[in-house]
C-alpha positions as CSV (number, residue, x, y, z in Angstrom):
1,M,50.5,5.2,58.5
2,T,54.1,3.8,57.5
3,D,54.2,0.4,56.5
4,E,57.4,-0.7,58.5
5,V,57.5,-4.3,57.3
6,A,57.6,-2.9,53.7
7,E,60.5,-0.5,54.4
8,I,62.4,-3.3,56.2
9,L,62.1,-5.7,53.2
10,A,62.9,-2.8,50.8
11,A,65.9,-2.1,52.4
12,A,67.0,-5.7,52.6
13,A,66.5,-6.2,48.9
14,R,69.0,-3.4,48.5
15,G,71.3,-5.4,50.8
16,E,70.7,-3.1,53.8
17,F,69.8,-5.3,56.8
18,P,68.8,-4.6,60.5
19,P,71.7,-4.3,62.7
20,P,73.1,-7.7,63.8
21,D,72.6,-7.0,67.5
22,G,70.9,-9.9,68.8
23,S,67.5,-7.8,69.4
24,T,64.0,-8.4,68.1
25,T,61.9,-5.5,66.5
26,V,58.2,-5.7,67.0
27,V,56.1,-3.8,64.4
28,P,52.6,-3.6,63.3
29,Q,51.1,-5.9,60.8
30,P,51.3,-4.6,57.1
31,G,47.5,-5.6,56.9
32,P,44.9,-7.7,58.5
33,R,45.9,-10.9,56.5
34,D,49.5,-11.2,57.4
35,A,51.3,-11.6,60.7
36,G,54.6,-13.4,61.3
37,V,58.4,-13.3,62.0
38,L,61.3,-12.3,59.8
39,A,64.5,-13.6,61.2
40,F,67.6,-12.0,59.8
41,T,71.2,-12.4,60.8
42,A,71.2,-11.8,64.7
43,H,68.2,-9.7,64.3
44,S,64.4,-10.6,64.3
45,V,61.3,-8.7,63.2
46,V,57.9,-9.9,64.6
47,F,55.0,-8.2,62.7
48,T,51.7,-8.4,64.7
49,D,49.1,-6.3,66.1
50,E,49.4,-8.1,69.3
51,D,50.8,-6.3,72.3
52,P,54.6,-5.8,71.9
53,E,55.0,-6.4,75.6
54,W,53.2,-9.8,75.2
55,V,55.9,-10.6,72.4
56,R,58.8,-9.6,74.5
57,A,57.5,-11.5,77.6
58,E,57.0,-14.6,75.5
59,L,60.4,-14.5,73.8
60,S,62.0,-14.0,77.2
61,A,60.2,-17.1,78.5
62,T,61.4,-19.2,75.5
63,A,64.3,-21.2,76.9
64,C,66.9,-21.1,73.9
65,D,69.5,-19.0,72.2
66,P,68.0,-15.5,72.2
67,L,69.2,-15.2,68.7
68,A,66.9,-18.0,67.6
69,A,64.1,-17.2,70.1
70,A,61.6,-15.5,67.6
71,M,61.9,-18.7,65.3
72,N,61.7,-21.2,68.3
73,P,58.8,-23.7,68.1
74,A,57.7,-22.7,71.5
75,F,57.3,-19.1,70.6
76,L,55.7,-19.6,67.3
77,A,53.3,-22.1,69.1
78,A,52.4,-19.5,71.5
79,F,52.0,-16.9,68.8
80,M,49.6,-19.1,66.9
81,A,47.6,-19.6,70.0
82,R,47.5,-16.0,70.9
83,T,46.4,-15.0,67.5
84,G,44.3,-18.0,66.4
85,R,46.2,-18.3,63.3
86,R,48.2,-21.2,61.6
87,M,51.3,-21.6,59.8
88,D,52.9,-24.1,57.3
89,T,56.5,-24.1,57.6
90,V,59.6,-21.7,58.2
91,D,60.7,-20.6,54.7
92,M,63.7,-19.0,53.1
93,L,63.0,-15.8,51.8
94,T,64.9,-14.7,48.6
95,V,64.8,-11.8,46.3
96,A,65.9,-11.1,42.6
97,T,65.8,-7.9,40.4
98,R,63.7,-7.5,37.4
99,L,65.0,-8.6,34.1
100,P,64.2,-6.8,30.8
101,G,63.0,-8.6,27.6
102,E,60.6,-11.6,27.2
103,P,60.8,-14.7,29.4
104,P,63.1,-17.6,28.3
105,V,60.0,-20.0,27.9
106,A,56.7,-19.9,26.2
107,L,53.9,-19.1,28.6
108,R,50.1,-18.7,28.3
109,E,48.2,-16.7,31.1
110,I,45.5,-18.5,32.9
111,E,42.7,-16.2,33.5
112,D,40.1,-18.3,35.0
113,P,39.6,-17.0,38.7
114,D,38.3,-20.5,39.8
115,H,41.3,-22.4,38.4
116,P,42.9,-24.4,41.5
117,R,46.2,-22.6,41.2
118,V,44.5,-19.1,41.1
119,V,42.3,-20.0,44.2
120,R,45.2,-21.5,46.2
121,A,47.5,-18.4,45.5
122,R,44.7,-15.9,46.6
123,T,44.9,-17.4,50.1
124,Y,48.4,-15.8,50.4
125,R,48.5,-13.0,47.7
126,D,46.5,-10.3,46.1
127,D,46.6,-9.4,42.3
128,V,47.3,-12.9,41.3
129,R,48.5,-13.8,38.0
130,V,49.1,-17.4,36.7
131,W,50.9,-18.5,33.6
132,R,51.1,-22.0,32.2
133,A,54.2,-23.3,30.3
134,A,54.5,-26.8,28.8
135,G,55.1,-28.8,31.9
136,G,54.5,-26.3,34.7
137,V,53.2,-22.8,35.9
138,V,54.3,-19.6,37.2
139,I,52.5,-17.5,39.8
140,L,52.9,-13.8,40.7
141,G,51.0,-11.9,43.1
142,R,51.3,-9.5,46.0
143,A,52.2,-10.9,49.2
144,V,53.4,-9.6,52.7
145,A,53.4,-5.8,52.8
146,G,52.5,-5.9,48.9
147,R,55.9,-7.4,47.9
148,W,55.7,-8.9,44.4
149,E,56.3,-12.8,45.0
150,A,56.8,-15.7,42.7
151,A,56.1,-19.3,43.0
152,I,56.6,-22.1,40.3
153,E,55.4,-25.7,40.0
154,V,56.7,-28.3,37.7
155,D,54.7,-31.3,36.7
156,E,56.3,-34.6,37.7
157,A,56.8,-35.7,34.1
158,A,58.5,-32.6,33.1
159,R,61.1,-32.7,36.0
160,G,64.9,-32.8,35.3
161,R,64.9,-30.9,32.3
162,G,65.7,-27.5,33.5
163,L,62.0,-26.0,33.4
164,G,62.1,-25.0,37.0
165,L,65.1,-22.7,36.2
166,Q,63.2,-21.3,33.1
167,L,60.1,-20.6,35.2
168,A,62.1,-19.1,38.0
169,L,63.8,-16.8,35.6
170,A,60.4,-16.1,33.8
171,A,59.0,-14.4,37.0
172,R,62.0,-12.0,36.9
173,H,60.8,-10.9,33.4
174,L,57.1,-10.8,34.3
175,V,57.3,-9.0,37.7
176,P,55.9,-5.4,37.2
177,G,58.1,-4.1,40.0
178,D,61.7,-3.7,40.4
179,V,62.4,-6.9,42.3
180,V,60.4,-10.3,42.7
181,W,60.5,-12.3,46.2
182,A,60.2,-16.1,46.5
183,Q,60.0,-18.5,49.3
184,Q,61.5,-21.9,49.5
185,P,61.3,-24.3,52.3
186,P,65.1,-25.1,53.3
187,G,64.4,-28.9,53.2
188,N,63.4,-28.6,49.5
189,A,67.0,-28.4,48.4
190,R,65.9,-28.7,44.7
191,S,63.8,-25.6,44.8
192,V,66.6,-23.9,46.8
193,R,69.1,-24.7,44.2
194,T,66.6,-23.7,41.4
195,F,65.9,-20.0,42.6
196,Q,69.5,-19.5,43.5
197,A,70.5,-20.5,40.1
198,A,68.1,-18.2,38.8
199,G,69.7,-15.3,40.6
200,Y,67.5,-15.2,43.8
201,R,69.6,-14.1,47.0
202,P,68.8,-15.3,50.4
203,V,67.8,-12.6,52.7
204,C,66.1,-14.1,55.8
205,A,63.8,-16.6,57.1
206,E,60.1,-16.3,57.4
207,A,57.4,-17.7,59.4
208,L,54.2,-16.5,58.1
209,L,51.0,-16.9,60.2
210,V,47.6,-16.7,58.2
211,A,44.1,-16.4,59.6
């Protein structure tokens, strides 16, 4: 079966976006773990195994700008109630191409499957790998539709020294695919600035519902 979410994301990584026609596309979940919404410019994609007619009826019932209906709290609350899932926040989804050569910071891979960072990352990703730097970590794994996704953490004592930028760049060197994705909550301005400084381009907003 064609993974329509993977195709949409691959096209967006190339700069090819859904038409900004104000519509919503409903497609099947890429797997049992992940359901949610991708909100592009004037076009939303809802990925779920629920009845598409239910999705469209719920969107129509949402009293707001139709362009924003799929990310409206009322729709997301109904989506969670319908599926029995939860979500943490709406993230900005960004992407960057792979870089050749070695990462710009010394890293040591953590191979302990019970390490807290590994356990937490496996809630949202498969094939998780975690590297430790002096003062922070970088995580890679396969997330929605199998995309390679990075996350970073900088210890409080190591903040303000540019380590976050180095870790975000390191993910671009470590990723085994052609591109690497990363999520940032829009309110976390420090994270948004760090990833954009490392060359990650904004693609869309994402509301991810997990079981």
